[in-house]
C-alpha positions as CSV (number, residue, x, y, z in Angstrom):
1,M,-1.9,0.1,12.2
2,S,1.6,0.2,10.8
3,A,1.2,-1.9,7.6
4,I,-1.4,-3.9,5.8
5,H,-0.3,-7.0,3.8
6,V,-2.4,-8.0,0.8
7,L,-2.0,-11.5,-0.6
8,A,-4.2,-11.9,-3.7
9,R,-5.2,-15.0,-5.6
10,N,-6.0,-13.2,-8.9
11,S,-6.0,-9.7,-10.4
12,W,-9.7,-9.0,-9.5
13,N,-9.1,-10.0,-5.9
14,A,-6.0,-8.0,-5.8
15,Q,-7.7,-4.7,-6.9
16,D,-10.5,-5.2,-4.4
17,E,-8.2,-6.0,-1.5
18,L,-5.9,-3.1,-2.4
19,N,-8.9,-0.7,-2.5
20,L,-10.1,-1.8,0.9
21,A,-6.6,-1.5,2.4
22,E,-6.1,1.9,0.9
23,E,-9.4,3.1,2.2
24,R,-8.5,2.0,5.7
25,L,-5.2,3.8,5.6
26,R,-6.8,6.9,4.1
27,A,-9.1,7.2,7.1
28,Q,-6.1,6.9,9.4
29,A,-4.1,9.5,7.4
30,M,-7.0,12.0,7.7
31,Q,-6.4,12.1,11.5
32,D,-3.0,13.8,11.4
33,R,-2.7,14.9,7.7
34,R,1.0,14.4,7.5
35,Q,1.5,11.1,5.7
36,G,0.6,9.7,2.4
37,I,0.1,6.0,1.4
38,L,2.9,3.9,0.0
39,I,2.0,0.7,-1.8
40,T,4.9,-1.7,-2.3
41,K,4.6,-4.7,-4.6
42,I,6.7,-7.5,-3.1
43,G,5.9,-10.2,-5.7
44,A,3.0,-11.6,-7.7
45,G,-0.1,-10.8,-5.7
46,H,1.8,-9.7,-2.6
47,Y,1.6,-6.1,-1.6
48,V,2.3,-4.0,1.5
49,L,0.5,-0.8,2.1
50,A,1.6,1.7,4.8
51,L,1.5,5.3,5.8
52,S,4.7,7.1,4.9
53,E,6.2,10.5,5.8
54,H,8.1,10.2,2.5
55,V,4.8,10.5,0.6
56,P,2.9,13.8,0.8
57,F,-0.5,13.8,2.5
58,G,-3.3,13.1,-0.1
59,V,-1.0,11.1,-2.4
60,T,-0.7,7.4,-2.9
61,R,2.6,6.2,-4.4
62,E,3.4,2.7,-5.7
63,E,6.8,1.0,-5.9
64,T,8.0,-2.5,-6.8
65,V,10.7,-4.2,-4.9
66,K,13.1,-5.9,-7.3
67,P,14.7,-9.2,-6.2
68,P,18.5,-9.2,-6.0
69,L,20.4,-10.6,-8.9
70,P,22.0,-14.0,-8.3
């Protein structure tokens, strides 16, 4: 599992979907204990969660991608 995309319809749905995706990745991270979880917000209700060697094991980090200026 390289990345999990979450497309949410509302804030309640988003939190539930993010929690489920993070739980799945946490279980995978426990196998090698070398990567943390990176949550990237792409846009309104659109997130990508992935294991990342840039995030310490046991940590979940969030970032937001800012669209380029015109």
